[in-house]
C-alpha positions as CSV (number, residue, x, y, z in Angstrom):
1,M,0.0,0.0,0.0
2,T,2.7,2.4,1.0
3,D,4.8,1.5,-2.1
4,R,1.9,2.6,-4.4
5,L,1.3,5.9,-2.6
6,P,4.1,8.0,-4.2
7,H,3.0,6.9,-7.7
8,T,-0.6,7.8,-6.9
9,L,0.5,11.3,-5.7
10,R,2.6,11.8,-8.8
11,S,-0.4,10.8,-11.0
12,D,-2.7,13.2,-9.1
13,A,-0.2,16.0,-9.5
14,L,0.1,15.3,-13.2
15,D,-3.7,15.3,-13.5
16,N,-3.9,18.6,-11.7
17,R,-1.2,20.1,-14.0
18,E,-3.1,19.0,-17.1
19,R,-6.4,20.3,-15.8
20,I,-4.8,23.7,-15.0
21,I,-3.2,23.9,-18.5
22,E,-6.5,23.0,-20.2
23,A,-8.5,25.5,-18.1
24,A,-5.9,28.2,-18.8
25,R,-6.1,27.5,-22.6
26,A,-9.9,27.7,-22.5
27,V,-10.2,31.0,-20.5
28,F,-7.2,32.7,-22.3
29,A,-8.7,31.8,-25.7
30,V,-12.0,33.5,-24.9
31,D,-11.0,36.3,-22.4
32,G,-7.4,37.0,-23.2
33,L,-4.5,37.0,-20.7
34,D,-6.1,39.3,-18.1
35,V,-8.0,36.5,-16.5
36,P,-7.0,36.2,-12.8
37,M,-5.1,33.1,-11.7
38,R,-7.8,32.3,-9.2
39,E,-10.3,32.1,-12.0
40,V,-8.1,29.6,-13.8
41,A,-7.9,27.6,-10.6
42,R,-11.7,27.7,-10.3
43,R,-12.2,26.5,-13.9
44,A,-9.6,23.8,-13.3
45,G,-11.4,22.6,-10.2
46,V,-8.2,23.0,-8.0
47,A,-7.3,25.2,-5.1
48,P,-5.4,28.4,-5.8
49,A,-2.5,27.0,-3.7
50,T,-2.3,24.0,-6.1
51,L,-2.1,26.2,-9.1
52,Y,0.6,28.4,-7.6
53,R,2.5,25.3,-6.6
54,R,2.6,24.2,-10.2
55,F,2.9,27.6,-11.8
56,P,4.2,30.2,-9.3
57,T,3.8,33.1,-11.9
58,K,1.3,33.9,-14.7
59,E,4.3,34.0,-17.1
60,M,5.0,30.3,-16.5
61,L,1.3,29.4,-16.9
62,V,0.9,31.5,-20.1
63,T,4.0,30.2,-21.8
64,E,3.1,26.6,-21.0
65,A,-0.5,27.0,-22.1
66,F,0.6,28.3,-25.5
67,A,3.5,26.0,-26.1
68,E,1.5,24.0,-28.7
69,Q,0.4,27.2,-30.5
70,M,4.0,28.3,-30.7
71,H,4.9,24.9,-32.3
72,A,2.0,25.4,-34.8
73,C,3.2,29.0,-35.5
74,R,6.7,27.7,-36.3
75,A,5.2,25.0,-38.7
76,V,3.3,27.8,-40.5
77,V,6.3,30.0,-41.0
78,D,8.5,27.1,-42.1
79,E,5.8,26.1,-44.7
80,G,5.9,29.7,-46.0
81,L,9.7,29.8,-46.2
82,A,9.7,26.5,-48.1
83,D,7.4,27.8,-50.8
84,L,9.2,28.4,-54.0
85,D,7.1,31.5,-54.6
86,P,7.9,33.9,-51.8
87,W,4.8,36.0,-52.4
88,H,2.6,32.9,-52.2
89,G,4.4,31.7,-49.1
90,F,3.9,35.2,-47.5
91,C,0.2,35.1,-48.2
92,L,0.0,31.6,-46.8
93,V,1.6,32.7,-43.6
94,I,-0.8,35.7,-43.2
95,E,-3.8,33.4,-43.9
96,K,-2.8,30.6,-41.5
97,M,-1.5,32.9,-38.8
98,C,-4.8,34.8,-38.8
99,E,-6.7,31.6,-38.6
100,L,-4.5,30.3,-35.8
101,H,-5.0,33.4,-33.8
102,A,-8.7,33.6,-34.5
103,R,-9.1,30.3,-32.8
104,D,-7.3,31.5,-29.7
105,R,-7.5,35.2,-28.8
106,G,-5.0,34.8,-25.9
107,F,-2.2,33.6,-28.3
108,T,-2.1,37.0,-29.9
109,A,-1.4,38.7,-26.6
110,A,1.2,36.0,-25.8
111,L,3.0,36.5,-29.1
112,I,3.3,40.3,-28.7
113,S,4.3,40.1,-25.1
114,T,7.7,39.5,-23.7
115,F,8.6,36.8,-21.2
116,P,12.2,37.3,-20.1
117,N,12.2,34.2,-17.9
118,A,10.7,31.9,-20.5
119,V,13.8,31.3,-22.6
120,D,12.3,28.6,-24.8
121,F,9.1,30.5,-25.5
122,E,11.1,33.7,-26.3
123,A,13.4,31.7,-28.7
124,R,10.5,30.3,-30.6
125,R,8.8,33.6,-30.8
126,E,11.9,35.3,-32.1
127,Y,12.4,32.5,-34.6
128,A,8.9,33.0,-36.0
129,L,9.3,36.7,-36.3
130,R,12.7,36.4,-38.0
131,A,11.3,33.9,-40.4
132,I,8.4,36.2,-41.3
133,D,10.9,39.0,-41.7
134,E,13.0,36.9,-44.1
135,L,10.0,35.8,-46.1
136,A,8.9,39.4,-46.4
137,R,12.3,40.3,-47.7
138,R,12.1,37.7,-50.4
139,A,8.5,38.7,-51.4
140,K,9.7,42.3,-51.8
141,E,12.4,41.1,-54.1
142,T,9.7,39.6,-56.4
143,G,8.0,43.0,-56.6
144,R,4.7,41.6,-55.2
145,L,5.0,42.9,-51.7
146,R,4.8,46.6,-51.2
147,P,8.3,48.0,-50.4
148,D,7.2,50.0,-47.3
149,F,6.0,46.8,-45.5
150,V,7.6,46.2,-42.1
151,L,7.3,43.4,-39.7
152,D,5.2,45.4,-37.3
153,D,2.5,45.4,-39.9
154,V,2.0,41.6,-39.3
155,L,1.6,42.2,-35.6
156,L,-0.9,45.0,-36.3
157,V,-2.9,42.6,-38.5
158,L,-2.8,39.9,-35.8
159,M,-3.9,42.5,-33.1
160,A,-6.8,43.6,-35.3
161,N,-7.7,40.0,-36.1
162,S,-8.0,39.2,-32.4
163,G,-10.6,41.8,-32.1
164,I,-13.1,39.9,-34.3
165,H,-16.0,38.7,-32.2
166,A,-18.4,36.2,-33.7
167,T,-21.3,34.0,-32.6
168,S,-19.4,30.7,-33.0
169,P,-15.8,29.5,-33.5
170,T,-16.7,28.6,-37.1
171,T,-18.0,32.1,-37.9
172,Q,-14.9,33.5,-36.1
173,V,-12.6,31.7,-38.4
174,T,-14.6,32.5,-41.5
175,A,-14.5,36.2,-40.6
176,S,-10.8,35.9,-40.0
177,R,-10.2,34.5,-43.4
178,R,-12.0,37.4,-45.0
179,F,-10.0,39.8,-42.9
180,A,-6.7,38.1,-43.9
181,A,-7.7,38.5,-47.6
182,L,-8.3,42.2,-47.1
183,A,-4.9,42.5,-45.4
184,I,-3.1,40.7,-48.1
185,S,-4.7,42.9,-50.7
186,A,-3.4,45.9,-48.8
187,F,0.1,44.4,-48.6
188,Q,0.3,43.8,-52.4
189,A,2.3,46.2,-54.4
190,S,0.7,48.1,-57.2
191,P,1.8,51.1,-59.4
192,D,-0.7,53.5,-57.8
193,V,-0.3,52.4,-54.2
194,S,-0.4,55.3,-51.7
195,P,2.5,55.5,-49.1
196,L,1.7,54.2,-45.7
197,P,1.7,56.4,-42.6
198,P,4.7,56.3,-40.3
199,V,5.7,53.0,-38.6
200,V,4.7,52.5,-35.0
201,R,6.8,50.1,-32.9
202,L,4.6,47.4,-31.4
203,A,6.4,44.5,-29.9
204,P,8.9,42.5,-31.9
205,P,12.5,42.1,-30.6
206,A,14.7,45.1,-31.5
207,S,17.1,43.0,-33.5
208,V,14.2,42.0,-35.9
209,S,12.6,45.5,-35.9
210,R,15.7,47.3,-37.0
211,R,16.3,45.0,-39.9
212,S,12.6,45.3,-41.0
213,Q,12.8,49.1,-40.8
214,A,15.9,49.1,-42.9
215,G,14.3,46.8,-45.5
């Protein structure tokens, strides 16, 4: 009996961890990252002390809750980079990123936030932003992407996309696809395109932002 007790405790702790992460994903997806930790604990059916024992800070909870989305984000940008047509790859990234973020409002907030103590999450985020920056550079070289595009414009689109509110997840994604098409149309170069207003810094790492500005 006593030999089985540690394994039971470990199993219970694992179950609590998974319940907390699932609850966090659910509430962050609907209400964003401002949801109190106590509300996450309530949704998970655990005591606040249990939540804080597993995730002492909200940063730890947020980065763990969105780990899968970051992997999906990387897969999207890698698919775009692998496309032999840079403009097509760029459009694919905008479309799929908007859909990914439409399914989970909290992920947009996580992507544009900084988490200094979450080294792995920050590395994945910077990789995704650098990859989009590189894809945009290639698309500009084809003449299809307007020359005054900067990386912050993608973040601006994702922030606006996260503001879409619909009656169901399906409708949300459908509206997001239309919004992505409108954004792509605005990004496309044309002889009579009007210059964009000045760039406003939003959130990407400075190393990426400076290269985008220079491009």
